[in-house]
C-alpha positions, -999 to +999 in steps of 0.1 A: +171+051+144+138+061+129+146+075+093+121+101+073+096+071+063+093+057+092+090+089+111+063+105+080+037+072+082+039+070+126+030+111+122+003+104+100-010+071+119-013+094+151-031+127+133-051+106+110-055+072+122-080+055+100-089+082+082-052+079+062-058+065+027-027+041+016-020+032-019+006+006-031+012+003-066+030-028-074+019-045-042+031-078-051+020-100-019+017-072+003+044-083+027+076-090+001+091-055-001+071-036+017+080-016+046+045+004+050+026-029+058+034-029+095+019+011+097-014+005+081-023-025+101-007-006+134-029+025+127-059+007+098-051+033+072-075+025+042-058+010+017-058+004-019-034-024-034-027-023-070-011-055-084-009-069-122+006-104-119-020-128-109-001-152-086+010-118-068-024-106-067-040-137-054-014-139-026-024-102-020-059-109-014-048-137+013-020-121+030-036-086+040-068-073+046-075-044+026-109-017+040-107+002+004-100-023-030-077-047-046-072-041-080-055-062-101-045-040-135-015-027-145-005+012-141+010+031-171+022+064-170+026+083-206+044+113-210+043+130-247+073+147-249+073+174-278 
């Protein structure tokens, strides 16, 4: 049985197809620990992959054909609490 995540990605793929945009922060090599790689490929989502670790970033570029862009930097969220 599909879980919610599977159903959601299928529905987005069916409705939006290649108009959908997929963002993967901490992409690693684009395959390891990535349950959505098959959906991105199947429905040809435009995609943005962010990976700061150099060896993983190089593997990412070899493993995934990205329709938008690869970014090799870290993402940091700063929240100021008063």
